[in-house]
C-alpha positions as CSV (number, residue, x, y, z in Angstrom):
1,X,73.4,-44.0,-27.8
2,X,73.7,-43.4,-24.2
3,X,70.4,-41.2,-24.3
4,X,68.5,-44.2,-25.8
5,X,69.6,-46.4,-23.1
6,X,68.1,-44.4,-20.3
7,X,64.9,-43.8,-22.3
8,X,64.6,-47.5,-23.0
9,X,65.4,-48.5,-19.6
10,X,62.6,-46.0,-18.3
11,X,60.0,-47.3,-20.7
12,X,60.6,-50.9,-19.8
13,X,60.5,-50.4,-16.1
14,X,57.5,-52.3,-14.5
15,X,55.3,-50.9,-11.9
16,X,56.1,-51.8,-8.3
17,X,54.0,-54.5,-6.7
18,X,52.1,-53.4,-3.7
19,X,50.7,-55.7,-1.2
20,X,48.1,-53.5,0.6
21,X,47.8,-55.5,3.8
22,X,51.5,-55.4,4.1
23,X,51.6,-51.6,3.5
24,X,48.8,-50.6,5.8
25,X,50.2,-52.7,8.6
26,X,53.5,-51.0,8.2
27,X,52.0,-47.6,8.1
28,X,50.0,-48.4,11.2
29,X,53.1,-49.6,13.1
30,X,55.1,-46.7,12.1
31,X,52.2,-44.3,13.4
32,X,52.0,-46.2,16.7
33,X,55.7,-46.1,17.2
34,X,56.1,-42.5,16.8
35,X,52.9,-41.6,18.7
36,X,54.5,-43.5,21.6
37,X,57.4,-41.1,21.5
38,X,54.7,-38.4,22.1
39,X,56.1,-36.3,19.2
40,X,54.7,-35.1,16.0
41,X,56.0,-36.5,12.7
42,X,57.4,-33.1,11.4
43,X,59.2,-33.1,14.9
44,X,60.6,-36.5,14.2
45,X,61.7,-35.5,10.8
46,X,63.5,-32.4,12.1
47,X,65.1,-34.5,14.8
48,X,66.2,-36.9,12.3
49,X,67.6,-34.3,9.8
50,X,69.6,-32.7,12.7
51,X,71.0,-36.2,13.8
52,X,71.7,-37.7,10.3
53,X,71.4,-34.7,7.7
54,X,68.6,-36.4,5.7
55,X,64.9,-36.0,5.8
56,X,63.3,-39.2,7.1
57,X,60.0,-38.7,5.2
58,X,57.9,-40.3,7.8
59,X,54.7,-38.6,6.6
60,X,55.0,-40.6,3.5
61,X,55.2,-44.0,5.1
62,X,52.2,-43.3,7.4
63,X,49.8,-43.1,4.5
64,X,50.0,-46.4,2.8
65,X,53.2,-45.8,0.6
66,X,55.5,-48.6,-0.2
67,X,59.0,-48.3,1.8
68,X,62.2,-49.7,0.6
69,X,64.2,-52.0,2.9
70,X,66.7,-49.2,3.4
71,X,64.3,-46.6,4.5
72,X,62.5,-48.8,6.8
73,X,65.9,-49.8,8.4
74,X,66.5,-45.9,8.7
75,X,63.0,-45.4,10.3
76,X,63.4,-48.5,12.6
77,X,67.0,-47.2,13.6
78,X,65.8,-43.7,14.5
79,X,62.7,-45.2,16.2
80,X,65.0,-47.3,18.1
81,X,63.6,-50.7,17.1
82,X,65.0,-53.7,15.5
83,X,63.8,-54.8,12.1
84,X,62.7,-58.1,13.5
85,X,60.8,-56.5,16.3
86,X,59.3,-54.1,13.8
87,X,58.0,-57.1,11.6
88,X,56.6,-58.8,14.7
89,X,54.6,-55.9,15.2
90,X,53.6,-55.7,11.7
91,X,52.3,-59.4,11.8
92,X,50.4,-58.7,14.9
93,X,48.6,-55.8,13.3
94,X,47.4,-58.1,10.4
95,X,47.4,-61.9,11.3
96,X,47.3,-62.5,7.5
97,X,50.8,-61.6,6.9
98,X,52.1,-64.3,9.3
99,X,53.1,-67.3,7.1
100,X,50.6,-69.9,6.8
101,X,50.8,-72.9,4.6
102,X,47.1,-72.9,3.7
103,X,47.1,-69.2,2.6
104,X,50.6,-69.2,0.9
105,X,50.8,-67.0,-1.8
106,X,47.3,-65.6,-1.6
107,X,48.3,-61.9,-0.9
108,X,51.0,-61.9,-3.5
109,X,48.7,-63.4,-6.2
110,X,46.2,-60.7,-5.1
111,X,48.8,-57.8,-5.5
112,X,50.0,-59.2,-8.8
113,X,46.2,-59.4,-10.2
114,X,45.7,-55.9,-9.1
115,X,49.0,-54.8,-10.9
116,X,47.7,-56.2,-14.1
117,X,44.3,-54.6,-14.2
């Protein structure tokens, strides 16, 4: 019975939505922030591991990979920037990410359309 639950849950999981403009901007901002520190990604990951005991996995998030809120918080915490300041940089990177009533929902619809194809 328990085995069926796990299989059924896995089968019915939907693919995660990915807004390309957002993931691209997040990746770009992360790259800029660690480059401003004049360190390589591997060095940053090693420093984080030494400090926290977990791998930050920065290389994954510099290559257009969806990031969870918790992982983004950890990245910002390590890079010494607040989430709000981080997202200001993300919006500056791609002005289409800043809320605008005239374009409301366009990026989300585009992402869901891409998901269904």
